[in-house]
C-alpha positions as CSV (number, residue, x, y, z in Angstrom):
1,M,-68.7,-82.0,59.2
2,A,-69.9,-81.3,55.7
3,I,-72.2,-78.5,54.5
4,I,-75.0,-79.5,52.2
5,Q,-75.8,-77.1,49.3
6,E,-79.3,-75.7,49.0
7,G,-81.3,-77.4,46.2
8,T,-79.7,-80.8,46.6
9,V,-81.7,-83.9,47.5
10,L,-80.5,-83.9,51.1
11,A,-81.1,-80.2,51.8
12,G,-84.6,-80.7,53.1
13,I,-83.9,-83.7,55.2
14,R,-83.2,-83.7,58.9
15,G,-82.2,-86.6,61.1
16,R,-80.2,-89.8,60.7
17,I,-79.7,-91.8,57.5
18,G,-77.7,-94.8,58.2
19,N,-74.5,-93.6,59.9
20,V,-75.0,-90.0,58.7
21,V,-76.8,-87.3,60.7
22,I,-78.2,-84.2,58.9
23,Y,-78.8,-81.1,61.0
24,T,-79.0,-77.3,60.9
25,W,-76.2,-75.2,62.2
26,K,-76.0,-71.4,61.9
27,N,-78.7,-71.5,59.2
28,K,-76.7,-74.0,57.2
29,V,-77.6,-77.6,56.5
30,C,-74.8,-79.9,57.7
31,A,-74.0,-83.6,57.7
32,R,-71.7,-85.6,59.9
33,S,-71.0,-89.3,60.2
34,L,-71.5,-91.1,63.5
35,P,-68.5,-92.5,65.3
36,A,-67.8,-96.1,64.5
37,K,-68.7,-98.5,67.3
38,P,-65.6,-99.7,69.1
39,R,-64.6,-103.2,68.3
40,K,-64.7,-105.6,71.1
41,K,-61.3,-106.6,72.2
42,R,-60.5,-110.3,71.7
43,P,-59.5,-112.1,74.9
44,R,-55.7,-112.4,75.0
45,T,-54.3,-115.9,74.6
46,V,-52.3,-117.5,77.4
47,P,-49.0,-117.0,75.5
48,Q,-49.9,-113.3,75.1
49,Q,-50.7,-113.0,78.8
50,A,-47.5,-114.8,79.7
51,Q,-45.4,-112.4,77.5
52,A,-47.1,-109.3,79.0
53,N,-46.6,-110.7,82.5
54,K,-42.9,-111.2,81.8
55,M,-42.6,-107.5,81.1
56,K,-44.5,-106.7,84.3
57,V,-42.1,-108.9,86.3
58,L,-38.9,-107.5,84.7
59,S,-39.7,-103.8,84.5
60,P,-39.4,-102.8,88.2
61,F,-35.9,-104.2,88.4
62,L,-34.7,-103.0,85.0
63,N,-36.1,-99.5,85.5
64,A,-34.4,-99.3,88.9
65,V,-30.9,-100.2,87.5
66,K,-31.4,-98.1,84.3
67,P,-28.2,-96.1,84.9
68,F,-26.1,-99.3,84.8
69,L,-27.9,-100.5,81.7
70,R,-26.8,-97.4,79.8
71,T,-23.3,-98.8,80.1
72,G,-24.1,-102.5,80.0
73,F,-26.3,-102.3,76.9
74,K,-24.8,-99.1,75.3
75,Q,-23.5,-100.7,72.1
76,I,-26.3,-103.1,71.5
77,A,-28.8,-100.2,71.9
78,A,-26.8,-97.9,69.5
79,G,-26.7,-100.7,66.9
80,R,-30.4,-101.2,67.0
81,N,-31.3,-97.5,67.5
82,I,-33.2,-98.1,70.7
83,T,-32.7,-97.2,74.3
84,A,-30.4,-99.3,76.5
85,N,-33.4,-100.0,78.8
86,N,-35.4,-101.4,75.8
87,A,-32.4,-103.4,74.7
88,A,-32.1,-104.9,78.1
89,K,-35.8,-105.7,78.2
90,S,-35.7,-107.4,74.8
91,A,-32.7,-109.6,75.9
92,N,-34.2,-110.5,79.3
93,L,-37.6,-111.4,77.9
94,L,-35.7,-114.4,76.5
95,T,-33.3,-115.2,79.4
96,G,-34.4,-113.4,82.5
97,I,-37.7,-115.0,83.5
98,K,-38.4,-118.5,84.9
99,G,-41.6,-120.3,85.7
100,E,-44.9,-120.8,84.0
101,F,-47.6,-118.2,83.7
102,P,-48.9,-116.9,86.0
103,N,-46.2,-118.0,88.4
104,Q,-43.3,-116.2,86.7
105,E,-40.4,-114.6,88.4
106,I,-37.0,-113.2,87.7
107,S,-34.3,-115.8,87.0
108,W,-31.4,-114.1,88.8
109,D,-28.9,-116.7,87.6
110,T,-29.6,-115.8,83.9
111,I,-30.7,-112.2,83.9
112,L,-28.3,-109.8,82.1
113,V,-27.4,-106.3,83.2
114,A,-24.6,-106.1,80.6
115,D,-24.2,-107.9,77.3
116,G,-21.3,-107.8,74.8
117,P,-18.5,-109.7,73.1
118,L,-15.7,-109.4,75.8
119,Q,-14.6,-112.4,77.8
120,K,-16.7,-112.4,81.0
121,P,-15.4,-112.8,84.5
122,E,-14.8,-116.5,85.4
123,N,-15.4,-118.2,88.7
124,V,-16.3,-115.1,90.6
125,T,-16.5,-115.3,94.4
126,V,-17.8,-112.5,96.7
127,Q,-17.4,-112.1,100.4
128,V,-19.0,-109.4,102.5
129,A,-16.9,-108.0,105.3
130,E,-15.9,-104.7,106.8
131,N,-18.6,-102.6,105.1
132,A,-17.5,-103.9,101.7
133,F,-18.0,-106.5,99.0
134,H,-14.8,-108.3,98.1
135,F,-14.7,-109.8,94.6
136,T,-12.1,-112.3,93.2
137,W,-12.1,-113.9,89.8
138,N,-9.8,-116.3,87.9
139,K,-7.2,-115.3,85.3
140,D,-8.4,-115.6,81.7
141,K,-7.0,-118.8,80.4
142,T,-7.6,-117.9,76.7
143,A,-5.1,-115.0,76.9
144,E,-7.3,-113.3,74.3
145,S,-8.8,-110.6,76.6
146,N,-7.3,-107.2,77.4
147,P,-5.7,-107.3,80.8
148,N,-6.7,-103.6,81.2
149,D,-10.4,-104.2,80.9
150,R,-12.1,-102.7,83.9
151,A,-14.6,-104.4,86.3
152,I,-18.1,-102.8,86.3
153,I,-20.1,-103.8,89.4
154,L,-23.8,-103.5,90.3
155,L,-25.2,-104.0,93.7
156,Y,-29.0,-103.9,93.6
157,S,-30.6,-103.3,96.9
158,K,-33.9,-105.2,97.0
159,T,-34.8,-103.6,100.3
160,Y,-34.6,-100.0,98.9
161,R,-34.9,-100.8,95.2
162,R,-31.8,-98.8,94.3
163,P,-28.6,-99.6,92.6
164,H,-25.0,-99.0,93.9
165,I,-22.6,-98.9,90.9
166,N,-18.9,-98.8,90.2
167,Y,-18.3,-98.0,86.5
168,S,-14.5,-98.3,86.7
169,G,-13.3,-100.9,89.0
170,A,-10.1,-102.9,89.1
171,R,-8.3,-104.1,86.0
172,R,-9.0,-107.6,84.7
173,D,-5.5,-108.8,85.5
174,E,-5.7,-107.7,89.1
175,L,-8.1,-110.6,89.8
176,K,-9.8,-108.8,92.6
177,D,-11.8,-105.7,93.5
178,T,-13.5,-104.2,96.6
179,F,-16.7,-102.3,96.6
180,Y,-17.1,-100.2,99.7
181,L,-20.5,-99.2,101.0
182,D,-21.7,-96.8,103.7
183,P,-22.6,-98.9,106.8
184,F,-26.1,-97.4,106.6
185,Y,-26.8,-99.2,103.3
186,L,-25.0,-102.4,104.3
187,K,-27.0,-103.2,107.4
188,K,-30.4,-105.1,107.2
189,N,-30.4,-105.2,103.4
190,T,-30.7,-107.7,100.6
191,Y,-28.5,-107.4,97.5
192,E,-28.4,-109.0,94.1
193,V,-24.8,-108.7,92.9
194,F,-23.5,-108.5,89.4
195,I,-20.1,-108.0,87.7
196,A,-18.9,-107.6,84.1
197,F,-15.8,-106.2,82.3
198,K,-15.6,-103.1,80.1
199,D,-13.0,-102.0,77.6
200,V,-12.5,-98.3,78.5
201,M,-11.4,-97.4,75.0
202,S,-14.1,-99.0,72.9
203,D,-16.9,-99.2,75.5
204,E,-17.4,-102.8,74.7
205,V,-18.5,-105.0,77.6
206,S,-18.8,-108.6,78.5
207,K,-21.9,-110.4,79.5
208,S,-22.7,-109.8,83.2
209,V,-22.1,-112.5,85.8
210,Y,-24.6,-112.9,88.6
211,C,-22.6,-113.3,91.8
212,G,-25.4,-114.2,94.2
213,R,-27.8,-112.8,96.8
214,F,-26.4,-111.4,99.9
215,I,-28.4,-110.6,103.1
216,T,-26.5,-108.3,105.3
């Protein structure tokens, strides 16, 4: 709002001139501009719609496992000054979705819940028995990894949309680990299962390995 001085050309005018409205307020002549008309949004292109839909598909899962991502993407997030959740979304927009828009879905084989430079677990097998998930993996043939790296394990319950996490599992050189679950959670459930390694001193991690879907 602007106040018009008496004696000026506009002081005796009331009403609208172009996009300016002149009016009286508290015995003063005032002027204000009309709000600009909102621009019509352009229709989004198919690639733009596909990218937005990728985020829509990814977000429920990544938001549910956010506590694990704080470990799995900790260093990448710190290096880019973003949250671990955003770092995970950025990586998985490239690797974690399959299918053509609008029929896009999570690619469980390639989605990442941890990403880093350590040697990842090789030839992981998982068996479910006695209220537990039993993991085994092969010895690192490169001999370049730290045998004291710890397994970090994520069991994602699709039934309840909740994570079960072990941040400090067995050592790399033990070649096996067991994740025990309460029988209540194990029965009539579907799990997406992941494992990675973490250096407990540096917090560096490996890329995660998808171990498969288990229906209990």
